[in-house]
ZALO-723685 format. One record per residue: residue in one letter; chain; x, y, z of N, C-alpha, C, O, CB in turn. Coordinates in pm, 1 decimal. Glycine has a CB too. Example, Ala and Ser with C-alpha at 12.3 -4.5 7.8 and 13.67 -1.06 7.14 Angstrom:
+------+-------+----------+----------+----------+----------+----------+----------+----------+----------+----------+----------+----------+----------+----------+----------+----------+
| rest | kette |       nX |       nY |       nZ |      caX |      caY |      caZ |       cX |       cY |       cZ |       oX |       oY |       oZ |      cbX |      cbY |      cbZ |
+------+-------+----------+----------+----------+----------+----------+----------+----------+----------+----------+----------+----------+----------+----------+----------+----------+
|    a |     A |   1319.0 |   -569.0 |    780.0 |   1230.0 |   -450.0 |    780.0 |   1320.0 |   -330.0 |    780.0 |   1423.6 |   -331.9 |    846.5 |   1130.8 |   -447.3 |    904.6 |
|    s |     A |   1285.0 |   -225.0 |    708.0 |   1367.0 |   -106.0 |    714.0 |   1290.0 |      3.0 |    787.0 |   1340.9 |    113.8 |    803.9 |   1408.4 |    -59.8 |    572.5 |
+------+-------+----------+----------+----------+----------+----------+----------+----------+----------+----------+----------+----------+----------+----------+----------+----------+
//
This chain:
+------+-------+----------+----------+----------+----------+----------+----------+----------+----------+----------+----------+----------+----------+----------+----------+----------+
| rest | kette |       nX |       nY |       nZ |      caX |      caY |      caZ |       cX |       cY |       cZ |       oX |       oY |       oZ |      cbX |      cbY |      cbZ |
+------+-------+----------+----------+----------+----------+----------+----------+----------+----------+----------+----------+----------+----------+----------+----------+----------+
|    p |     A |    945.8 |  -2129.3 |   -337.1 |    967.3 |  -2167.0 |   -197.6 |    908.3 |  -2063.3 |   -102.1 |    933.7 |  -1943.5 |   -114.7 |   1116.7 |  -2184.5 |   -170.0 |
|    l |     A |    830.8 |  -2110.8 |     -8.9 |    770.0 |  -2022.2 |     89.2 |    860.0 |  -2006.9 |    211.0 |    931.5 |  -2099.6 |    249.1 |    632.7 |  -2074.9 |    130.9 |
|    i |     A |    855.6 |  -1890.4 |    270.5 |    929.6 |  -1866.0 |    393.4 |    835.3 |  -1897.1 |    509.1 |    728.6 |  -1836.9 |    520.9 |    983.7 |  -1717.9 |    400.8 |
|    l |     A |    874.9 |  -1991.3 |    594.1 |    786.2 |  -2037.6 |    700.1 |    792.9 |  -1951.1 |    825.5 |    690.5 |  -1926.7 |    889.3 |    819.5 |  -2179.7 |    735.5 |
|    e |     A |    911.2 |  -1905.0 |    861.0 |    927.6 |  -1823.1 |    979.7 |    915.3 |  -1674.7 |    945.5 |    956.0 |  -1631.2 |    837.8 |   1062.7 |  -1851.5 |   1045.6 |
|    e |     A |    858.8 |  -1597.9 |   1038.1 |    855.1 |  -1452.3 |   1017.9 |    979.6 |  -1391.6 |   1080.3 |   1011.4 |  -1417.3 |   1196.4 |    725.7 |  -1389.1 |   1079.6 |
|    s |     A |   1049.0 |  -1311.2 |   1002.2 |   1166.4 |  -1239.7 |   1052.0 |   1132.0 |  -1091.9 |   1059.5 |   1058.5 |  -1039.6 |    975.7 |   1291.5 |  -1263.9 |    960.9 |
|    s |     A |   1185.9 |  -1025.5 |   1160.3 |   1161.8 |   -882.2 |   1169.1 |   1282.2 |   -812.6 |   1232.2 |   1357.6 |   -871.7 |   1309.5 |   1034.0 |   -853.4 |   1250.4 |
|    f |     A |   1297.5 |   -685.2 |   1196.6 |   1403.6 |   -601.7 |   1251.4 |   1343.3 |   -468.9 |   1292.8 |   1250.6 |   -418.6 |   1229.4 |   1518.7 |   -581.3 |   1148.6 |
|    c |     A |   1397.3 |   -412.9 |   1399.9 |   1350.5 |   -285.0 |   1450.1 |   1470.2 |   -191.7 |   1465.7 |   1574.1 |   -231.5 |   1518.4 |   1274.8 |   -302.0 |   1584.9 |
|    v |     A |   1455.2 |    -67.7 |   1419.9 |   1561.9 |     32.1 |   1429.6 |   1503.4 |    158.7 |   1491.3 |   1396.5 |    204.6 |   1451.0 |   1625.2 |     62.0 |   1288.9 |
|    l |     A |   1573.7 |    214.5 |   1588.8 |   1530.5 |    340.1 |   1650.9 |   1579.2 |    457.8 |   1567.2 |   1682.5 |    449.4 |   1500.8 |   1583.4 |    351.3 |   1796.6 |
|    f |     A |   1504.5 |    566.8 |   1571.0 |   1546.6 |    687.7 |   1499.3 |   1537.8 |    808.1 |   1592.4 |   1456.0 |    809.5 |   1684.4 |   1459.3 |    710.4 |   1372.6 |
|    p |     A |   1622.7 |    910.8 |   1569.0 |   1619.8 |   1029.5 |   1655.3 |   1492.7 |   1111.8 |   1635.4 |   1429.9 |   1106.6 |   1529.7 |   1742.0 |   1116.6 |   1628.5 |
|    k |     A |   1456.6 |   1186.3 |   1736.8 |   1331.7 |   1264.7 |   1736.9 |   1325.4 |   1362.3 |   1618.4 |   1218.4 |   1382.8 |   1561.0 |   1318.4 |   1342.8 |   1869.2 |
|    y |     A |   1440.2 |   1423.0 |   1581.5 |   1437.7 |   1523.0 |   1474.5 |   1409.2 |   1461.6 |   1337.2 |   1380.7 |   1535.3 |   1242.9 |   1569.9 |   1597.4 |   1470.6 |
|    r |     A |   1416.1 |   1329.7 |   1323.3 |   1386.8 |   1262.9 |   1195.3 |   1238.1 |   1232.9 |   1179.1 |   1193.7 |   1197.1 |   1070.0 |   1466.7 |   1133.0 |   1184.2 |
|    e |     A |   1161.3 |   1247.3 |   1286.0 |   1020.7 |   1206.2 |   1284.8 |    939.1 |   1274.6 |   1174.7 |    864.7 |   1208.5 |   1102.2 |    958.0 |   1235.6 |   1419.3 |
|    k |     A |    953.1 |   1405.6 |   1162.4 |    873.9 |   1481.0 |   1063.3 |    903.9 |   1432.3 |    921.6 |    812.1 |   1409.0 |    843.0 |    903.1 |   1632.9 |   1074.3 |
|    y |     A |   1032.1 |   1416.9 |    889.2 |   1071.1 |   1370.7 |    755.6 |   1020.3 |   1228.9 |    730.5 |    967.5 |   1199.8 |    623.1 |   1224.4 |   1375.9 |    739.4 |
|    l |     A |   1036.0 |   1141.5 |    828.2 |    993.5 |   1002.1 |    810.4 |    842.3 |    991.6 |    789.6 |    795.9 |    909.3 |    710.8 |   1035.4 |    917.9 |    931.7 |
|    r |     A |    766.3 |   1074.3 |    859.8 |    620.1 |   1074.6 |    838.7 |    586.3 |   1113.5 |    694.6 |    495.5 |   1056.9 |    633.7 |    550.7 |   1172.4 |    937.8 |
|    e |     A |    660.7 |   1210.8 |    640.9 |    635.0 |   1258.1 |    504.4 |    666.2 |   1150.4 |    400.4 |    590.5 |   1132.7 |    304.9 |    717.8 |   1383.6 |    475.6 |
|    v |     A |    776.3 |   1078.9 |    418.1 |    821.3 |    984.8 |    314.8 |    775.8 |    840.9 |    339.3 |    802.4 |    753.6 |    256.7 |    971.4 |    988.2 |    305.5 |
|    w |     A |    708.3 |    814.8 |    450.4 |    670.6 |    677.9 |    484.3 |    585.6 |    608.8 |    376.7 |    604.7 |    489.3 |    354.2 |    595.8 |    678.0 |    614.3 |
|    p |     A |    492.2 |    678.5 |    308.8 |    417.9 |    611.9 |    200.3 |    509.5 |    559.2 |     89.2 |    482.0 |    453.8 |     31.7 |    316.3 |    708.6 |    140.5 |
|    v |     A |    617.4 |    631.1 |     58.5 |    713.0 |    586.7 |    -43.3 |    784.3 |    460.0 |      3.3 |    803.2 |    366.1 |    -74.0 |    815.9 |    698.2 |    -74.2 |
|    v |     A |    823.4 |    458.6 |    130.0 |    891.9 |    342.6 |    188.2 |    798.7 |    221.9 |    188.2 |    838.7 |    112.0 |    149.9 |    940.4 |    373.7 |    332.3 |
|    t |     A |    674.7 |    242.6 |    231.2 |    576.0 |    134.7 |    236.8 |    553.3 |     74.4 |     98.4 |    548.1 |    -47.7 |     83.5 |    443.4 |    186.5 |    294.3 |
|    k |     A |    539.7 |    159.9 |     -2.3 |    515.6 |    113.1 |   -139.4 |    633.9 |     30.4 |   -190.1 |    614.8 |    -75.5 |   -249.9 |    490.2 |    232.8 |   -233.7 |
|    a |     A |    755.9 |     78.9 |   -166.0 |    875.1 |      8.4 |   -213.2 |    888.6 |   -128.4 |   -146.6 |    924.0 |   -226.6 |   -211.8 |   1000.6 |     92.4 |   -186.5 |
|    l |     A |    860.3 |   -134.3 |    -17.1 |    873.4 |   -261.0 |     54.8 |    758.4 |   -356.7 |     24.3 |    776.7 |   -478.4 |     24.9 |    880.5 |   -235.5 |    204.3 |
|    k |     A |    639.6 |   -301.6 |     -2.2 |    523.8 |   -386.0 |    -33.1 |    547.0 |   -463.4 |   -163.6 |    504.0 |   -578.0 |   -177.5 |    395.3 |   -299.8 |    -43.8 |
|    e |     A |    615.5 |   -399.0 |   -258.7 |    647.4 |   -466.0 |   -385.2 |    737.9 |   -587.1 |   -362.8 |    736.3 |   -681.4 |   -442.0 |    714.5 |   -367.7 |   -481.9 |
|    c |     A |    816.1 |   -584.7 |   -256.1 |    907.8 |   -694.7 |   -223.2 |    844.3 |   -795.5 |   -128.0 |    906.0 |   -896.8 |    -95.2 |   1036.0 |   -639.7 |   -161.3 |
|    g |     A |    722.1 |   -768.9 |    -83.6 |    654.4 |   -859.0 |      8.8 |    698.1 |   -840.3 |    153.1 |    696.8 |   -935.6 |    231.1 |    678.1 |  -1000.8 |    -32.3 |
|    v |     A |    736.8 |   -719.2 |    189.4 |    780.8 |   -690.1 |    326.0 |    688.0 |   -584.3 |    384.8 |    657.5 |   -484.1 |    320.2 |    930.2 |   -641.8 |    329.0 |
|    k |     A |    643.3 |   -607.8 |    508.6 |    558.6 |   -506.6 |    574.0 |    646.2 |   -419.3 |    662.8 |    748.3 |   -463.7 |    715.4 |    444.1 |   -573.5 |    658.0 |
|    c |     A |    603.9 |   -294.0 |    678.0 |    682.3 |   -200.6 |    759.2 |    588.2 |   -119.2 |    847.3 |    471.3 |    -97.7 |    815.4 |    768.2 |   -106.8 |    669.4 |
|    e |     A |    644.2 |    -75.1 |    958.8 |    564.2 |     -0.2 |   1055.1 |    648.4 |    112.8 |   1112.9 |    764.4 |     93.6 |   1149.2 |    511.6 |    -92.8 |   1168.0 |
|    l |     A |    588.0 |    230.5 |   1120.7 |    653.2 |    347.4 |   1179.3 |    584.5 |    376.6 |   1313.0 |    465.5 |    407.6 |   1316.7 |    646.3 |    472.2 |   1082.5 |
|    n |     A |    659.8 |    366.6 |   1421.7 |    605.3 |    392.1 |   1554.3 |    668.9 |    520.2 |   1608.0 |    782.7 |    519.0 |   1655.0 |    630.9 |    271.1 |   1650.8 |
|    v |     A |    594.7 |    630.4 |   1600.6 |    650.4 |    759.1 |   1642.9 |    649.3 |    775.6 |   1794.6 |    721.2 |    860.4 |   1847.5 |    572.8 |    872.9 |   1578.7 |
|    v |     A |    569.7 |    696.7 |   1864.8 |    566.7 |    703.7 |   2010.8 |    699.6 |    649.4 |   2066.6 |    762.9 |    712.0 |   2151.6 |    444.6 |    623.1 |   2068.1 |
|    e |     A |    740.0 |    531.4 |   2016.5 |    866.7 |    471.2 |   2059.9 |    986.0 |    528.8 |   1984.6 |   1099.8 |    518.7 |   2030.6 |    862.4 |    320.0 |   2041.0 |
|    g |     A |    959.9 |    589.3 |   1868.6 |   1068.7 |    636.9 |   1783.8 |   1137.7 |    521.3 |   1714.2 |   1260.5 |    514.6 |   1710.3 |   1169.6 |    716.4 |   1865.6 |
|    s |     A |   1057.9 |    429.3 |   1658.7 |   1116.0 |    311.2 |   1595.6 |   1050.5 |    280.5 |   1460.9 |    935.8 |    317.1 |   1435.2 |   1102.9 |    190.9 |   1688.1 |
|    m |     A |   1126.6 |    212.8 |   1376.7 |   1077.3 |    160.8 |   1249.3 |   1097.9 |      9.8 |   1251.6 |   1202.5 |    -38.0 |   1295.6 |   1151.0 |    227.5 |   1126.0 |
|    t |     A |    998.5 |    -65.5 |   1204.3 |   1007.4 |   -211.3 |   1204.1 |    976.3 |   -263.0 |   1064.6 |    883.7 |   -215.6 |    998.8 |    910.7 |   -273.4 |   1308.6 |
|    v |     A |   1054.6 |   -360.5 |   1020.2 |   1025.3 |   -431.1 |    895.4 |   1010.8 |   -579.1 |    927.3 |   1079.6 |   -631.0 |   1015.2 |   1137.3 |   -407.1 |    788.0 |
|    a |     A |    921.1 |   -647.3 |    856.0 |    898.0 |   -789.7 |    880.9 |    857.5 |   -858.9 |    751.4 |    798.3 |   -797.9 |    662.3 |    789.3 |   -809.9 |    989.5 |
|    t |     A |    890.5 |   -986.3 |    742.8 |    850.2 |  -1064.9 |    625.5 |    701.5 |  -1096.4 |    635.4 |    643.2 |  -1094.8 |    743.8 |    933.8 |  -1196.5 |    614.1 |
|    t |     A |    640.9 |  -1125.1 |    519.8 |    499.7 |  -1164.6 |    514.1 |    491.5 |  -1296.1 |    438.8 |    593.7 |  -1351.1 |    397.6 |    410.8 |  -1054.2 |    445.2 |
|    r |     A |    371.8 |  -1345.8 |    420.9 |    353.8 |  -1469.5 |    342.3 |    387.4 |  -1447.5 |    194.2 |    417.0 |  -1542.4 |    121.5 |    208.4 |  -1520.6 |    355.9 |
|    k |     A |    382.4 |  -1320.6 |    150.7 |    410.6 |  -1289.1 |     11.0 |    559.0 |  -1268.0 |    -16.6 |    598.0 |  -1247.6 |   -131.6 |    334.3 |  -1166.3 |    -29.7 |
|    t |     A |    642.4 |  -1272.7 |     87.8 |    786.8 |  -1254.5 |     71.0 |    842.7 |  -1374.9 |     -2.6 |    826.1 |  -1488.7 |     41.3 |    858.1 |  -1235.5 |    208.4 |
|    w |     A |    909.2 |  -1349.7 |   -114.8 |    964.8 |  -1460.9 |   -193.4 |   1117.0 |  -1462.5 |   -192.5 |   1177.3 |  -1568.0 |   -212.1 |    915.4 |  -1453.2 |   -336.5 |
|    d |     A |   1180.6 |  -1346.8 |   -170.0 |   1326.2 |  -1338.2 |   -166.2 |   1372.5 |  -1345.4 |    -20.5 |   1342.0 |  -1255.4 |     57.8 |   1376.5 |  -1206.7 |   -234.3 |
|    p |     A |   1445.9 |  -1450.9 |     17.3 |   1485.2 |  -1464.3 |    157.7 |   1582.2 |  -1356.9 |    205.2 |   1589.6 |  -1330.2 |    325.2 |   1546.7 |  -1598.4 |    179.6 |
|    f |     A |   1657.0 |  -1294.4 |    113.9 |   1757.1 |  -1194.5 |    153.2 |   1697.8 |  -1054.6 |    165.8 |   1763.8 |   -963.8 |    216.3 |   1870.8 |  -1192.5 |     52.7 |
|    i |     A |   1573.1 |  -1036.2 |    120.3 |   1513.4 |   -902.6 |    115.5 |   1495.0 |   -843.9 |    255.5 |   1494.9 |   -721.7 |    270.6 |   1378.7 |   -907.7 |     43.1 |
|    i |     A |   1479.5 |   -927.1 |    357.4 |   1460.9 |   -873.8 |    492.9 |   1586.2 |   -801.0 |    540.1 |   1576.4 |   -703.5 |    614.6 |   1425.4 |   -987.0 |    591.3 |
|    f |     A |   1704.5 |   -847.2 |    497.6 |   1828.7 |   -779.0 |    534.5 |   1840.8 |   -646.2 |    459.9 |   1890.1 |   -547.5 |    514.6 |   1950.9 |   -868.7 |    504.3 |
|    k |     A |   1795.8 |   -644.9 |    336.2 |   1796.5 |   -520.0 |    259.5 |   1696.9 |   -420.7 |    319.0 |   1723.8 |   -300.7 |    323.6 |   1763.2 |   -546.9 |    110.9 |
|    a |     A |   1582.6 |   -470.2 |    364.1 |   1483.1 |   -383.8 |    429.0 |   1538.8 |   -328.1 |    559.9 |   1514.9 |   -212.1 |    593.6 |   1351.7 |   -461.9 |    455.4 |
|    r |     A |   1613.4 |   -411.5 |    634.0 |   1678.2 |   -364.4 |    757.5 |   1777.6 |   -252.9 |    726.0 |   1782.7 |   -151.7 |    795.9 |   1750.1 |   -481.5 |    829.9 |
|    d |     A |   1857.7 |   -272.4 |    618.6 |   1953.1 |   -168.8 |    578.1 |   1880.8 |    -40.1 |    538.1 |   1927.8 |     70.0 |    566.6 |   2040.2 |   -218.9 |    461.4 |
|    l |     A |   1765.9 |    -55.3 |    471.8 |   1687.0 |     61.1 |    430.3 |   1645.5 |    144.3 |    551.5 |   1663.9 |    266.0 |    551.1 |   1562.5 |     16.5 |    351.3 |
|    i |     A |   1589.9 |     81.3 |    654.9 |   1545.7 |    159.9 |    770.3 |   1664.9 |    212.5 |    849.9 |   1654.8 |    317.1 |    914.0 |   1454.9 |     75.5 |    860.9 |
|    k |     A |   1777.5 |    141.3 |    846.7 |   1899.7 |    193.4 |    911.8 |   1945.6 |    321.2 |    843.0 |   1980.9 |    419.0 |    908.9 |   2013.7 |     87.6 |    909.1 |
|    l |     A |   1944.9 |    319.5 |    709.3 |   1986.4 |    437.9 |    634.0 |   1892.2 |    555.3 |    659.5 |   1936.7 |    668.9 |    675.8 |   1991.7 |    406.4 |    484.1 |
|    l |     A |   1762.4 |    527.5 |    662.9 |   1664.7 |    633.7 |    688.6 |   1683.9 |    693.4 |    828.7 |   1668.8 |    814.1 |    847.7 |   1521.0 |    579.1 |    673.4 |
|    s |     A |   1717.1 |    608.7 |    925.8 |   1736.5 |    660.3 |   1062.2 |   1863.7 |    742.5 |   1073.4 |   1879.1 |    820.9 |   1167.0 |   1740.7 |    545.3 |   1162.5 |
|    r |     A |   1955.3 |    725.2 |    978.3 |   2081.4 |    798.9 |    979.9 |   2082.7 |    912.8 |    877.7 |   2189.0 |    949.9 |    827.9 |   2197.4 |    704.0 |    953.0 |
|    s |     A |   1967.6 |    967.1 |    846.7 |   1951.4 |   1088.3 |    765.1 |   1987.4 |   1072.6 |    617.6 |   2026.7 |   1169.9 |    553.3 |   2034.3 |   1196.7 |    822.3 |
|    t |     A |   1974.9 |    952.9 |    563.6 |   1991.3 |    934.3 |    420.0 |   1858.4 |    969.2 |    352.8 |   1753.6 |    924.0 |    398.8 |   2036.0 |    787.4 |    385.9 |
|    p |     A |   1860.1 |   1049.1 |    244.2 |   1734.4 |   1081.2 |    174.8 |   1667.0 |    953.6 |    122.4 |   1734.5 |    858.4 |     83.3 |   1760.8 |   1179.5 |     57.7 |
|    v |     A |   1535.0 |    953.0 |    122.1 |   1460.5 |    832.0 |     85.2 |   1490.6 |    787.6 |    -58.3 |   1492.0 |    667.8 |    -86.5 |   1310.3 |    855.9 |    101.4 |
|    a |     A |   1514.5 |    882.4 |   -148.9 |   1545.1 |    847.4 |   -288.2 |   1673.6 |    764.8 |   -296.8 |   1683.4 |    673.1 |   -378.2 |   1558.2 |    975.0 |   -374.3 |
|    q |     A |   1771.3 |    797.5 |   -213.1 |   1896.9 |    721.4 |   -210.1 |   1879.6 |    590.1 |   -134.6 |   1930.0 |    486.3 |   -177.5 |   2008.9 |    804.7 |   -145.5 |
|    a |     A |   1808.5 |    594.7 |    -22.6 |   1794.0 |    477.6 |     63.8 |   1718.6 |    363.9 |     -4.4 |   1751.5 |    247.1 |     16.1 |   1722.9 |    516.2 |    191.7 |
|    v |     A |   1617.6 |    396.6 |    -85.3 |   1537.1 |    293.2 |   -151.1 |   1620.5 |    213.3 |   -251.2 |   1586.4 |     99.5 |   -283.5 |   1416.4 |    356.7 |   -222.1 |
|    k |     A |   1729.0 |    271.9 |   -300.2 |   1816.4 |    201.7 |   -395.6 |   1879.0 |     76.4 |   -334.9 |   1922.3 |    -12.2 |   -408.7 |   1926.7 |    295.3 |   -444.4 |
|    i |     A |   1884.6 |     67.2 |   -202.0 |   1945.7 |    -47.8 |   -136.0 |   1866.2 |   -175.6 |   -162.1 |   1919.9 |   -285.5 |   -148.6 |   1956.7 |    -22.8 |     14.4 |
|    l |     A |   1739.7 |   -162.3 |   -199.2 |   1658.1 |   -280.2 |   -229.2 |   1698.5 |   -346.0 |   -360.8 |   1660.6 |   -459.9 |   -388.1 |   1510.8 |   -241.9 |   -234.1 |
|    d |     A |   1775.4 |   -274.3 |   -441.9 |   1825.6 |   -328.8 |   -567.5 |   1937.8 |   -428.3 |   -537.5 |   2016.3 |   -407.6 |   -445.0 |   1875.9 |   -215.1 |   -661.7 |
|    d |     A |   1945.3 |   -536.4 |   -615.8 |   2046.5 |   -640.7 |   -591.3 |   2189.8 |   -592.2 |   -609.0 |   2280.7 |   -644.7 |   -544.8 |   2022.6 |   -757.2 |   -683.6 |
|    q |     A |   2211.4 |   -493.7 |   -694.3 |   2348.1 |   -447.7 |   -720.1 |   2398.4 |   -346.6 |   -617.0 |   2514.9 |   -307.1 |   -621.9 |   2355.7 |   -386.5 |   -857.7 |
|    m |     A |   2313.0 |   -304.2 |   -523.9 |   2351.4 |   -202.9 |   -426.0 |   2384.1 |   -265.4 |   -291.2 |   2324.7 |   -365.1 |   -250.2 |   2240.3 |    -99.9 |   -409.8 |
|    q |     A |   2480.5 |   -203.5 |   -223.7 |   2516.5 |   -242.7 |    -87.6 |   2541.0 |   -116.9 |     -7.0 |   2559.2 |     -9.0 |    -63.2 |   2641.9 |   -335.5 |    -85.7 |
|    c |     A |   2541.4 |   -130.5 |    123.8 |   2574.2 |    -15.9 |    208.0 |   2655.8 |    -61.8 |    327.1 |   2648.4 |   -177.4 |    369.0 |   2446.7 |     56.7 |    254.7 |
|    d |     A |   2732.1 |     28.8 |    379.8 |   2808.9 |      5.3 |    501.1 |   2801.8 |    130.1 |    586.4 |   2821.5 |    240.8 |    536.3 |   2956.3 |    -32.5 |    469.0 |
|    v |     A |   2774.3 |    114.0 |    712.8 |   2775.7 |    226.0 |    805.6 |   2906.9 |    217.3 |    881.8 |   2932.4 |    120.5 |    953.5 |   2651.2 |    224.1 |    902.8 |
|    i |     A |   2989.0 |    318.8 |    865.5 |   3118.8 |    321.4 |    931.9 |   3110.1 |    418.3 |   1048.7 |   3086.3 |    537.6 |   1029.8 |   3232.9 |    362.2 |    833.1 |
|    k |     A |   3129.3 |    367.5 |   1167.5 |   3123.7 |    451.2 |   1287.0 |   3260.5 |    513.7 |   1307.2 |   3358.0 |    444.0 |   1335.5 |   3080.2 |    369.1 |   1412.7 |
|    i |     A |   3267.5 |    645.4 |   1292.6 |   3396.2 |    714.3 |   1298.4 |   3424.5 |    776.6 |   1433.7 |   3530.0 |    836.9 |   1453.5 |   3401.8 |    820.3 |   1193.1 |
|    g |     A |   3331.8 |    762.9 |   1526.9 |   3348.8 |    823.0 |   1658.8 |   3470.6 |    772.2 |   1734.1 |   3536.3 |    849.0 |   1804.3 |   3227.2 |    798.3 |   1740.8 |
|    g |     A |   3501.7 |    643.6 |   1720.3 |   3614.1 |    586.5 |   1793.7 |   3747.0 |    598.3 |   1722.3 |   3849.3 |    554.6 |   1775.1 |   3587.4 |    444.1 |   1822.1 |
|    l |     A |   3748.0 |    656.7 |   1602.9 |   3870.4 |    664.9 |   1523.7 |   3951.3 |    792.0 |   1549.6 |   4057.5 |    810.8 |   1490.3 |   3836.4 |    656.6 |   1378.1 |
|    v |     A |   3902.7 |    877.5 |   1636.0 |   3969.7 |   1006.6 |   1655.7 |   4038.4 |   1012.8 |   1791.5 |   3996.2 |    947.8 |   1887.2 |   3869.1 |   1121.7 |   1642.6 |
|    r |     A |   4145.7 |   1092.9 |   1798.3 |   4217.8 |   1111.4 |   1925.2 |   4148.7 |   1216.3 |   2011.1 |   4126.5 |   1196.9 |   2130.6 |   4364.4 |   1152.4 |   1899.5 |
|    n |     A |   4115.1 |   1328.9 |   1946.5 |   4059.7 |   1441.4 |   2020.2 |   3908.5 |   1447.7 |   1999.9 |   3860.1 |   1494.1 |   1896.6 |   4126.1 |   1573.4 |   1975.8 |
|    k |     A |   3835.6 |   1400.5 |   2099.6 |   3689.6 |   1390.4 |   2088.5 |   3623.1 |   1527.8 |   2071.5 |   3530.2 |   1541.6 |   1991.9 |   3632.8 |   1320.6 |   2212.2 |
|    e |     A |   3669.8 |   1629.3 |   2145.6 |   3606.5 |   1762.5 |   2135.7 |   3623.1 |   1821.6 |   1996.0 |   3530.2 |   1881.4 |   1941.8 |   3666.7 |   1858.8 |   2240.3 |
|    r |     A |   3740.7 |   1804.6 |   1938.7 |   3765.5 |   1857.5 |   1804.8 |   3676.1 |   1785.8 |   1702.3 |   3624.4 |   1848.0 |   1609.5 |   3915.5 |   1841.8 |   1766.9 |
|    f |     A |   3659.2 |   1657.1 |   1720.2 |   3573.5 |   1579.0 |   1629.9 |   3430.0 |   1628.8 |   1635.3 |   3366.2 |   1646.5 |   1531.5 |   3578.6 |   1429.7 |   1665.9 |
|    v |     A |   3379.3 |   1651.4 |   1755.3 |   3241.0 |   1698.1 |   1772.9 |   3222.1 |   1835.1 |   1709.4 |   3118.5 |   1860.6 |   1647.9 |   3204.0 |   1703.6 |   1922.6 |
|    k |     A |   3321.9 |   1924.9 |   1723.5 |   3312.8 |   2058.2 |   1665.1 |   3309.6 |   2051.9 |   1513.1 |   3236.6 |   2127.9 |   1449.5 |   3429.5 |   2144.3 |   1711.3 |
|    r |     A |   3387.1 |   1963.3 |   1454.9 |   3395.1 |   1954.0 |   1308.0 |   3274.1 |   1886.5 |   1247.0 |   3244.0 |   1906.1 |   1129.3 |   3519.5 |   1878.7 |   1267.1 |
|    r |     A |   3205.1 |   1807.8 |   1326.0 |   3091.5 |   1735.1 |   1275.1 |   2984.6 |   1831.7 |   1247.0 |   2876.7 |   1793.1 |   1202.3 |   3044.1 |   1628.5 |   1370.7 |
+------+-------+----------+----------+----------+----------+----------+----------+----------+----------+----------+----------+----------+----------+----------+----------+----------+
//
């Protein structure tokens, strides 16, 4: 079954991640190319984009690719982040900023 519509996701990353992302981007590109997903690193905007191609055969892979770039933008090492493309792996980002009473103490401990 062919996917007729192109889907894409874009995730912003902080400036301090730029150097690392430039270094590991060939690894990310290779991993996503095997799944039929194209990816783009835009250092001017500070964004990463993933999109389906005509070679994409797994309809759920675009969500896994989105999770991959989310993990990379949140300082997960590329070796760990690429594992999300495996069917048995899942990830959850838990935002803990709103779970604390004392914001200053939370920032200091972080």
